[in-house]
KOLMILUM-349111 format. One record per residue (C-alpha): residue number from 1; x, z, y; residue in one letter. Coordinates in nm, 2 decimals. Example, Ala and Ser with C-alpha at 12.3 -4.5 7.8 and 13.67 -1.06 7.14 Angstrom:
2
+-----+--------+--------+--------+------+
: pos :      u :      w :      v : code :
+-----+--------+--------+--------+------+
:   1 :   1.23 :   0.78 :  -0.45 :    A :
:   2 :   1.37 :   0.71 :  -0.11 :    S :
+-----+--------+--------+--------+------+
END
This chain:
373
+-----+--------+--------+--------+------+
: pos :      u :      w :      v : code :
+-----+--------+--------+--------+------+
:   1 :   2.86 :  14.17 :   6.52 :    X :
:   2 :   3.10 :  14.13 :   6.24 :    X :
:   3 :   3.44 :  14.30 :   6.28 :    X :
:   4 :   3.63 :  14.04 :   6.47 :    X :
:   5 :   3.98 :  13.97 :   6.38 :    X :
:   6 :   4.14 :  14.27 :   6.20 :    X :
:   7 :   4.45 :  14.39 :   6.37 :    X :
:   8 :   4.77 :  14.24 :   6.25 :    X :
:   9 :   4.59 :  13.97 :   6.06 :    X :
:  10 :   4.36 :  13.67 :   6.09 :    X :
:  11 :   4.39 :  13.35 :   6.28 :    X :
:  12 :   4.58 :  13.38 :   6.60 :    X :
:  13 :   4.44 :  13.20 :   6.91 :    X :
:  14 :   4.46 :  13.16 :   7.28 :    X :
:  15 :   4.16 :  13.26 :   7.50 :    X :
:  16 :   4.00 :  13.03 :   7.76 :    X :
:  17 :   3.72 :  13.09 :   8.01 :    X :
:  18 :   3.49 :  12.91 :   8.25 :    X :
:  19 :   3.21 :  13.00 :   8.49 :    X :
:  20 :   3.18 :  13.27 :   8.74 :    X :
:  21 :   3.50 :  13.45 :   8.83 :    X :
:  22 :   3.47 :  13.55 :   9.20 :    X :
:  23 :   3.35 :  13.91 :   9.14 :    X :
:  24 :   3.63 :  14.09 :   8.96 :    X :
:  25 :   3.84 :  13.81 :   8.80 :    X :
:  26 :   3.63 :  13.83 :   8.49 :    X :
:  27 :   3.80 :  13.53 :   8.33 :    X :
:  28 :   4.13 :  13.72 :   8.32 :    X :
:  29 :   4.34 :  13.44 :   8.47 :    X :
:  30 :   4.47 :  13.65 :   8.75 :    X :
:  31 :   4.24 :  13.50 :   9.01 :    X :
:  32 :   3.89 :  13.53 :   9.14 :    X :
:  33 :   3.82 :  13.16 :   9.15 :    X :
:  34 :   3.52 :  13.02 :   8.97 :    X :
:  35 :   3.60 :  12.76 :   8.70 :    X :
:  36 :   3.39 :  12.47 :   8.59 :    X :
:  37 :   3.63 :  12.36 :   8.32 :    X :
:  38 :   3.82 :  12.58 :   8.07 :    X :
:  39 :   4.12 :  12.77 :   8.20 :    X :
:  40 :   4.35 :  12.97 :   7.98 :    X :
:  41 :   4.36 :  13.35 :   8.02 :    X :
:  42 :   4.73 :  13.42 :   8.07 :    X :
:  43 :   4.99 :  13.26 :   7.84 :    X :
:  44 :   4.95 :  13.46 :   7.52 :    X :
:  45 :   4.83 :  13.29 :   7.21 :    X :
:  46 :   4.85 :  13.58 :   6.96 :    X :
:  47 :   4.50 :  13.71 :   7.00 :    X :
:  48 :   4.31 :  13.78 :   6.68 :    X :
:  49 :   3.99 :  13.97 :   6.80 :    X :
:  50 :   3.74 :  13.85 :   7.07 :    X :
:  51 :   3.37 :  13.89 :   7.03 :    X :
:  52 :   3.09 :  14.00 :   7.26 :    X :
:  53 :   3.17 :  13.97 :   7.63 :    X :
:  54 :   3.01 :  14.19 :   7.89 :    X :
:  55 :   2.89 :  14.07 :   8.23 :    X :
:  56 :   3.19 :  14.19 :   8.42 :    X :
:  57 :   3.44 :  14.34 :   8.17 :    X :
:  58 :   3.59 :  14.23 :   7.84 :    X :
:  59 :   3.84 :  14.34 :   7.57 :    X :
:  60 :   4.04 :  14.16 :   7.31 :    X :
:  61 :   4.29 :  14.25 :   7.03 :    X :
:  62 :   4.61 :  14.08 :   6.96 :    X :
:  63 :   4.81 :  14.04 :   6.63 :    X :
:  64 :   5.00 :  14.36 :   6.69 :    X :
:  65 :   4.67 :  14.56 :   6.69 :    X :
:  66 :   4.69 :  14.63 :   7.06 :    X :
:  67 :   4.38 :  14.65 :   7.28 :    X :
:  68 :   4.37 :  14.47 :   7.61 :    X :
:  69 :   4.10 :  14.47 :   7.88 :    X :
:  70 :   4.02 :  14.30 :   8.21 :    X :
:  71 :   3.74 :  14.27 :   8.46 :    X :
:  72 :   3.54 :  14.54 :   8.64 :    X :
:  73 :   3.66 :  14.90 :   8.61 :    X :
:  74 :   3.35 :  15.06 :   8.74 :    X :
:  75 :   3.24 :  15.37 :   8.54 :    X :
:  76 :   3.58 :  15.36 :   8.36 :    X :
:  77 :   3.45 :  15.08 :   8.14 :    X :
:  78 :   3.80 :  14.94 :   8.09 :    X :
:  79 :   3.92 :  15.26 :   7.92 :    X :
:  80 :   4.23 :  15.28 :   8.14 :    X :
:  81 :   4.17 :  15.62 :   8.28 :    X :
:  82 :   4.05 :  15.50 :   8.62 :    X :
:  83 :   3.78 :  15.28 :   8.78 :    X :
:  84 :   4.01 :  15.00 :   8.90 :    X :
:  85 :   3.93 :  14.64 :   8.83 :    X :
:  86 :   4.18 :  14.40 :   8.67 :    X :
:  87 :   4.19 :  14.03 :   8.69 :    X :
:  88 :   4.45 :  14.00 :   8.42 :    X :
:  89 :   4.46 :  14.16 :   8.07 :    X :
:  90 :   4.60 :  14.52 :   8.07 :    X :
:  91 :   4.68 :  14.72 :   7.76 :    X :
:  92 :   4.48 :  15.03 :   7.68 :    X :
:  93 :   4.73 :  15.29 :   7.58 :    X :
:  94 :   5.00 :  15.21 :   7.33 :    X :
:  95 :   4.82 :  15.23 :   7.00 :    X :
:  96 :   4.85 :  14.94 :   6.75 :    X :
:  97 :   4.56 :  15.01 :   6.51 :    X :
:  98 :   4.26 :  14.85 :   6.69 :    X :
:  99 :   4.05 :  14.62 :   6.47 :    X :
: 100 :   3.74 :  14.51 :   6.67 :    X :
: 101 :   3.60 :  14.56 :   7.02 :    X :
: 102 :   3.26 :  14.50 :   7.18 :    X :
: 103 :   3.16 :  14.53 :   7.54 :    X :
: 104 :   2.82 :  14.69 :   7.59 :    X :
: 105 :   2.63 :  14.51 :   7.87 :    X :
: 106 :   2.85 :  14.55 :   8.18 :    X :
: 107 :   2.90 :  14.92 :   8.16 :    X :
: 108 :   3.08 :  15.04 :   7.85 :    X :
: 109 :   3.28 :  14.94 :   7.54 :    X :
: 110 :   3.29 :  15.02 :   7.17 :    X :
: 111 :   3.58 :  14.97 :   6.94 :    X :
: 112 :   3.66 :  15.02 :   6.57 :    X :
: 113 :   4.01 :  15.10 :   6.45 :    X :
: 114 :   4.17 :  14.99 :   6.12 :    X :
: 115 :   4.11 :  15.34 :   5.98 :    X :
: 116 :   3.74 :  15.29 :   6.02 :    X :
: 117 :   3.70 :  15.53 :   6.32 :    X :
: 118 :   3.46 :  15.44 :   6.61 :    X :
: 119 :   3.56 :  15.48 :   6.97 :    X :
: 120 :   3.38 :  15.44 :   7.30 :    X :
: 121 :   3.42 :  15.47 :   7.68 :    X :
: 122 :   3.25 :  15.39 :   8.01 :    X :
: 123 :   2.90 :  15.46 :   8.14 :    X :
: 124 :   2.70 :  15.71 :   7.94 :    X :
: 125 :   2.38 :  15.77 :   8.13 :    X :
: 126 :   2.17 :  15.71 :   7.82 :    X :
: 127 :   2.40 :  15.86 :   7.56 :    X :
: 128 :   2.51 :  15.51 :   7.46 :    X :
: 129 :   2.87 :  15.63 :   7.40 :    X :
: 130 :   2.75 :  15.84 :   7.10 :    X :
: 131 :   2.92 :  16.16 :   7.19 :    X :
: 132 :   2.62 :  16.39 :   7.20 :    X :
: 133 :   2.61 :  16.40 :   7.58 :    X :
: 134 :   2.56 :  16.18 :   7.89 :    X :
: 135 :   2.90 :  16.22 :   8.05 :    X :
: 136 :   3.09 :  15.91 :   8.16 :    X :
: 137 :   3.45 :  15.88 :   8.03 :    X :
: 138 :   3.73 :  15.64 :   8.14 :    X :
: 139 :   3.95 :  15.65 :   7.83 :    X :
: 140 :   3.86 :  15.59 :   7.46 :    X :
: 141 :   3.71 :  15.89 :   7.28 :    X :
: 142 :   3.63 :  15.90 :   6.91 :    X :
: 143 :   3.26 :  15.90 :   6.81 :    X :
: 144 :   3.24 :  16.19 :   6.56 :    X :
: 145 :   3.49 :  16.21 :   6.28 :    X :
: 146 :   3.37 :  15.95 :   6.03 :    X :
: 147 :   3.60 :  15.68 :   5.90 :    X :
: 148 :   3.35 :  15.43 :   5.75 :    X :
: 149 :   3.25 :  15.22 :   6.05 :    X :
: 150 :   3.26 :  14.85 :   6.00 :    X :
: 151 :   3.14 :  14.70 :   6.33 :    X :
: 152 :   2.97 :  14.81 :   6.66 :    X :
: 153 :   2.79 :  14.65 :   6.95 :    X :
: 154 :   2.63 :  14.76 :   7.27 :    X :
: 155 :   2.37 :  14.61 :   7.50 :    X :
: 156 :   2.26 :  14.67 :   7.85 :    X :
: 157 :   1.89 :  14.72 :   7.93 :    X :
: 158 :   1.94 :  14.80 :   8.30 :    X :
: 159 :   2.24 :  14.91 :   8.49 :    X :
: 160 :   2.18 :  15.27 :   8.38 :    X :
: 161 :   2.00 :  15.23 :   8.05 :    X :
: 162 :   2.20 :  15.11 :   7.75 :    X :
: 163 :   2.20 :  15.11 :   7.37 :    X :
: 164 :   2.45 :  15.08 :   7.09 :    X :
: 165 :   2.43 :  14.97 :   6.73 :    X :
: 166 :   2.68 :  14.99 :   6.45 :    X :
: 167 :   2.71 :  14.91 :   6.08 :    X :
: 168 :   2.90 :  15.12 :   5.83 :    X :
: 169 :   3.09 :  15.00 :   5.53 :    X :
: 170 :   2.81 :  15.11 :   5.31 :    X :
: 171 :   2.58 :  14.86 :   5.48 :    X :
: 172 :   2.36 :  15.11 :   5.67 :    X :
: 173 :   2.25 :  15.04 :   6.03 :    X :
: 174 :   2.29 :  15.31 :   6.31 :    X :
: 175 :   2.17 :  15.33 :   6.67 :    X :
: 176 :   2.19 :  15.55 :   6.97 :    X :
: 177 :   2.13 :  15.54 :   7.35 :    X :
: 178 :   1.82 :  15.45 :   7.54 :    X :
: 179 :   1.50 :  15.42 :   7.34 :    X :
: 180 :   1.20 :  15.31 :   7.55 :    X :
: 181 :   0.99 :  15.02 :   7.65 :    X :
: 182 :   1.30 :  14.84 :   7.78 :    X :
: 183 :   1.45 :  14.81 :   7.44 :    X :
: 184 :   1.40 :  15.04 :   7.14 :    X :
: 185 :   1.66 :  15.15 :   6.89 :    X :
: 186 :   1.46 :  15.04 :   6.58 :    X :
: 187 :   1.42 :  15.40 :   6.47 :    X :
: 188 :   1.04 :  15.42 :   6.47 :    X :
: 189 :   1.00 :  15.63 :   6.78 :    X :
: 190 :   1.09 :  15.64 :   7.15 :    X :
: 191 :   1.32 :  15.94 :   7.15 :    X :
: 192 :   1.66 :  15.87 :   7.31 :    X :
: 193 :   1.97 :  15.95 :   7.10 :    X :
: 194 :   2.31 :  16.05 :   7.22 :    X :
: 195 :   2.46 :  16.05 :   6.87 :    X :
: 196 :   2.45 :  15.78 :   6.60 :    X :
: 197 :   2.12 :  15.79 :   6.41 :    X :
: 198 :   2.05 :  15.58 :   6.10 :    X :
: 199 :   1.78 :  15.31 :   6.13 :    X :
: 200 :   1.58 :  15.33 :   5.81 :    X :
: 201 :   1.73 :  15.36 :   5.47 :    X :
: 202 :   1.83 :  15.01 :   5.39 :    X :
: 203 :   2.20 :  14.97 :   5.30 :    X :
: 204 :   2.23 :  14.59 :   5.30 :    X :
: 205 :   2.29 :  14.51 :   5.67 :    X :
: 206 :   2.57 :  14.26 :   5.73 :    X :
: 207 :   2.54 :  14.16 :   6.10 :    X :
: 208 :   2.39 :  14.32 :   6.41 :    X :
: 209 :   2.37 :  14.18 :   6.76 :    X :
: 210 :   2.22 :  14.34 :   7.07 :    X :
: 211 :   2.10 :  14.13 :   7.37 :    X :
: 212 :   1.97 :  14.27 :   7.69 :    X :
: 213 :   1.62 :  14.36 :   7.56 :    X :
: 214 :   1.61 :  14.28 :   7.19 :    X :
: 215 :   1.81 :  14.34 :   6.88 :    X :
: 216 :   1.87 :  14.12 :   6.58 :    X :
: 217 :   2.03 :  14.18 :   6.25 :    X :
: 218 :   2.10 :  13.99 :   5.92 :    X :
: 219 :   2.10 :  14.14 :   5.58 :    X :
: 220 :   2.32 :  14.05 :   5.29 :    X :
: 221 :   2.04 :  13.85 :   5.14 :    X :
: 222 :   2.03 :  13.62 :   5.44 :    X :
: 223 :   1.71 :  13.75 :   5.59 :    X :
: 224 :   1.68 :  13.78 :   5.97 :    X :
: 225 :   1.53 :  14.08 :   6.14 :    X :
: 226 :   1.44 :  14.15 :   6.51 :    X :
: 227 :   1.31 :  14.44 :   6.72 :    X :
: 228 :   1.27 :  14.53 :   7.09 :    X :
: 229 :   1.11 :  14.34 :   7.38 :    X :
: 230 :   0.94 :  14.01 :   7.32 :    X :
: 231 :   0.81 :  13.91 :   7.66 :    X :
: 232 :   1.00 :  13.58 :   7.62 :    X :
: 233 :   0.94 :  13.53 :   7.25 :    X :
: 234 :   1.30 :  13.65 :   7.18 :    X :
: 235 :   1.18 :  13.83 :   6.86 :    X :
: 236 :   1.10 :  13.50 :   6.70 :    X :
: 237 :   0.78 :  13.64 :   6.55 :    X :
: 238 :   0.54 :  13.39 :   6.70 :    X :
: 239 :   0.39 :  13.64 :   6.95 :    X :
: 240 :   0.48 :  13.80 :   7.28 :    X :
: 241 :   0.41 :  14.16 :   7.16 :    X :
: 242 :   0.55 :  14.39 :   7.43 :    X :
: 243 :   0.78 :  14.58 :   7.20 :    X :
: 244 :   0.85 :  14.61 :   6.83 :    X :
: 245 :   0.99 :  14.95 :   6.75 :    X :
: 246 :   1.14 :  14.88 :   6.41 :    X :
: 247 :   1.32 :  14.58 :   6.25 :    X :
: 248 :   1.07 :  14.32 :   6.14 :    X :
: 249 :   1.16 :  14.02 :   5.93 :    X :
: 250 :   1.15 :  13.67 :   6.09 :    X :
: 251 :   0.97 :  13.45 :   5.85 :    X :
: 252 :   1.08 :  13.45 :   5.48 :    X :
: 253 :   1.40 :  13.24 :   5.49 :    X :
: 254 :   1.71 :  13.37 :   5.33 :    X :
: 255 :   1.98 :  13.14 :   5.48 :    X :
: 256 :   2.05 :  13.30 :   5.82 :    X :
: 257 :   2.43 :  13.35 :   5.89 :    X :
: 258 :   2.49 :  13.43 :   6.26 :    X :
: 259 :   2.26 :  13.54 :   6.54 :    X :
: 260 :   2.34 :  13.58 :   6.91 :    X :
: 261 :   2.13 :  13.66 :   7.22 :    X :
: 262 :   2.17 :  13.72 :   7.59 :    X :
: 263 :   2.00 :  13.88 :   7.89 :    X :
: 264 :   1.82 :  13.56 :   7.97 :    X :
: 265 :   1.57 :  13.63 :   7.70 :    X :
: 266 :   1.69 :  13.37 :   7.45 :    X :
: 267 :   1.86 :  13.39 :   7.11 :    X :
: 268 :   2.02 :  13.13 :   6.88 :    X :
: 269 :   2.13 :  13.14 :   6.52 :    X :
: 270 :   2.33 :  12.93 :   6.27 :    X :
: 271 :   2.20 :  12.90 :   5.91 :    X :
: 272 :   2.42 :  12.87 :   5.60 :    X :
: 273 :   2.34 :  12.50 :   5.59 :    X :
: 274 :   2.51 :  12.45 :   5.93 :    X :
: 275 :   2.19 :  12.39 :   6.13 :    X :
: 276 :   2.15 :  12.56 :   6.47 :    X :
: 277 :   1.82 :  12.72 :   6.58 :    X :
: 278 :   1.70 :  12.87 :   6.91 :    X :
: 279 :   1.41 :  13.07 :   7.05 :    X :
: 280 :   1.29 :  13.27 :   7.35 :    X :
: 281 :   1.31 :  13.16 :   7.71 :    X :
: 282 :   1.39 :  12.80 :   7.77 :    X :
: 283 :   1.45 :  12.81 :   8.14 :    X :
: 284 :   1.74 :  12.60 :   8.27 :    X :
: 285 :   1.75 :  12.43 :   7.93 :    X :
: 286 :   1.92 :  12.73 :   7.78 :    X :
: 287 :   1.78 :  12.67 :   7.43 :    X :
: 288 :   1.94 :  12.33 :   7.40 :    X :
: 289 :   1.63 :  12.16 :   7.27 :    X :
: 290 :   1.60 :  11.91 :   7.55 :    X :
: 291 :   1.34 :  12.09 :   7.76 :    X :
: 292 :   1.27 :  12.41 :   7.95 :    X :
: 293 :   0.99 :  12.54 :   7.72 :    X :
: 294 :   0.98 :  12.89 :   7.59 :    X :
: 295 :   0.94 :  12.93 :   7.21 :    X :
: 296 :   0.84 :  13.24 :   7.02 :    X :
: 297 :   0.95 :  13.09 :   6.68 :    X :
: 298 :   1.28 :  12.93 :   6.59 :    X :
: 299 :   1.32 :  12.57 :   6.69 :    X :
: 300 :   1.61 :  12.35 :   6.55 :    X :
: 301 :   1.86 :  12.23 :   6.80 :    X :
: 302 :   1.90 :  11.86 :   6.72 :    X :
: 303 :   1.94 :  11.76 :   6.35 :    X :
: 304 :   2.31 :  11.82 :   6.29 :    X :
: 305 :   2.44 :  12.03 :   6.01 :    X :
: 306 :   2.80 :  12.10 :   6.12 :    X :
: 307 :   2.76 :  12.40 :   6.35 :    X :
: 308 :   3.01 :  12.68 :   6.28 :    X :
: 309 :   3.00 :  12.94 :   6.56 :    X :
: 310 :   2.76 :  13.02 :   6.84 :    X :
: 311 :   2.74 :  13.22 :   7.16 :    X :
: 312 :   2.50 :  13.29 :   7.45 :    X :
: 313 :   2.52 :  13.40 :   7.81 :    X :
: 314 :   2.26 :  13.48 :   8.08 :    X :
: 315 :   2.11 :  13.13 :   8.11 :    X :
: 316 :   2.34 :  12.91 :   7.90 :    X :
: 317 :   2.48 :  12.89 :   7.55 :    X :
: 318 :   2.76 :  12.73 :   7.35 :    X :
: 319 :   2.86 :  12.65 :   7.00 :    X :
: 320 :   3.16 :  12.52 :   6.80 :    X :
: 321 :   3.13 :  12.26 :   6.53 :    X :
: 322 :   3.32 :  12.25 :   6.20 :    X :
: 323 :   3.53 :  11.97 :   6.35 :    X :
: 324 :   3.66 :  12.21 :   6.62 :    X :
: 325 :   3.47 :  12.06 :   6.91 :    X :
: 326 :   3.31 :  12.28 :   7.17 :    X :
: 327 :   2.96 :  12.22 :   7.30 :    X :
: 328 :   2.75 :  12.39 :   7.58 :    X :
: 329 :   2.41 :  12.36 :   7.74 :    X :
: 330 :   2.19 :  12.54 :   7.99 :    X :
: 331 :   2.25 :  12.65 :   8.35 :    X :
: 332 :   2.57 :  12.51 :   8.51 :    X :
: 333 :   2.54 :  12.65 :   8.86 :    X :
: 334 :   2.86 :  12.86 :   8.83 :    X :
: 335 :   3.04 :  12.61 :   8.61 :    X :
: 336 :   2.94 :  12.81 :   8.31 :    X :
: 337 :   2.89 :  12.51 :   8.08 :    X :
: 338 :   3.26 :  12.41 :   8.13 :    X :
: 339 :   3.16 :  12.04 :   8.20 :    X :
: 340 :   3.36 :  12.02 :   8.53 :    X :
: 341 :   3.04 :  12.03 :   8.74 :    X :
: 342 :   2.75 :  12.26 :   8.83 :    X :
: 343 :   2.47 :  12.07 :   8.67 :    X :
: 344 :   2.21 :  12.21 :   8.43 :    X :
: 345 :   2.19 :  12.04 :   8.09 :    X :
: 346 :   1.92 :  12.09 :   7.83 :    X :
: 347 :   2.09 :  11.95 :   7.52 :    X :
: 348 :   2.44 :  12.02 :   7.37 :    X :
: 349 :   2.71 :  11.84 :   7.56 :    X :
: 350 :   3.08 :  11.83 :   7.44 :    X :
: 351 :   3.33 :  12.02 :   7.65 :    X :
: 352 :   3.63 :  11.78 :   7.69 :    X :
: 353 :   3.76 :  11.61 :   7.37 :    X :
: 354 :   3.98 :  11.88 :   7.21 :    X :
: 355 :   3.92 :  11.96 :   6.85 :    X :
: 356 :   4.10 :  12.30 :   6.82 :    X :
: 357 :   3.82 :  12.53 :   6.93 :    X :
: 358 :   3.74 :  12.83 :   6.70 :    X :
: 359 :   3.47 :  13.04 :   6.86 :    X :
: 360 :   3.27 :  13.08 :   7.18 :    X :
: 361 :   3.11 :  13.39 :   7.33 :    X :
: 362 :   3.01 :  13.52 :   7.67 :    X :
: 363 :   2.77 :  13.70 :   7.90 :    X :
: 364 :   2.64 :  13.69 :   8.25 :    X :
: 365 :   2.75 :  13.36 :   8.41 :    X :
: 366 :   3.08 :  13.30 :   8.23 :    X :
: 367 :   3.19 :  13.19 :   7.88 :    X :
: 368 :   3.50 :  13.27 :   7.68 :    X :
: 369 :   3.62 :  13.05 :   7.40 :    X :
: 370 :   3.91 :  13.08 :   7.16 :    X :
: 371 :   4.13 :  12.79 :   7.03 :    X :
: 372 :   4.40 :  12.76 :   6.77 :    X :
: 373 :   4.74 :  12.89 :   6.88 :    X :
+-----+--------+--------+--------+------+
END
């Protein structure tokens, strides 16, 4: 995950959601009504940071550098000092120096401040908060004392087994949390870590993303690397090897730009030439290649070269084109494709006709998308 929307700067946008909302009001619109078409979260249009969405909790940063959260409060994952759920955005404290936030699975959150410090809160059963222990916390606590963190991202393996990854400003990759057959931290062993531990000695990491069972990262030279579980081909290495402990390069190409994955066992990525590629489990048409086949190597989604941003959820995915249009595909049973129905689709279909969409992300059975303010 690249640091999304530095506080006090960057493009400002409104946030819209669609899909499942009946559990805890995850879409942040003040209701618990499922939505099959995009609905705006509140009336604010000054958001600058929104990236990985957890299954039942989410955070975003506005232009003032404030951190706001909504969704399930179980385990203290909202960072509000309690375990109460919120169906509308609620500010975390009063600080105005938040730069980026990522929700780990559905159980914890990680955030980076403008001073380069890293903070975490929520479930900590596997040490995924990075504080050297396994104690749950319901308010943000700094991870160590370093001030050179660039981005961070967490993933859920099971409800009680989670991992975290982060990149520092020097380009090194760090990991902590669970480290077993469910995932793997990319450290070359199966020892759990409750504090950040460097993965290898490479200092050219530019992007990291953690899905439910596999990790993916891109280096500054444009190469793509994966590790973890490959039962659905989500490592894109052409095999279904049970687990790969350390980052392994996917092919030899050097034009990978963004990579995203989700709990459904699929990943997709955009290359620097604007093409969109997908691999892993194809159930419900979630790969967008017109079928429900599982692929263990990257397959191009159509032939277009104007894809800009991409995101995935449990069994569906979405992407934004350079013309500002939003497209989705995969399972639609909860309205998560935003098409106004509950029909599965196996190829990208445009959501409405608007041309002001900026990005799309999501998890579980809901998507969140940003559009120009």
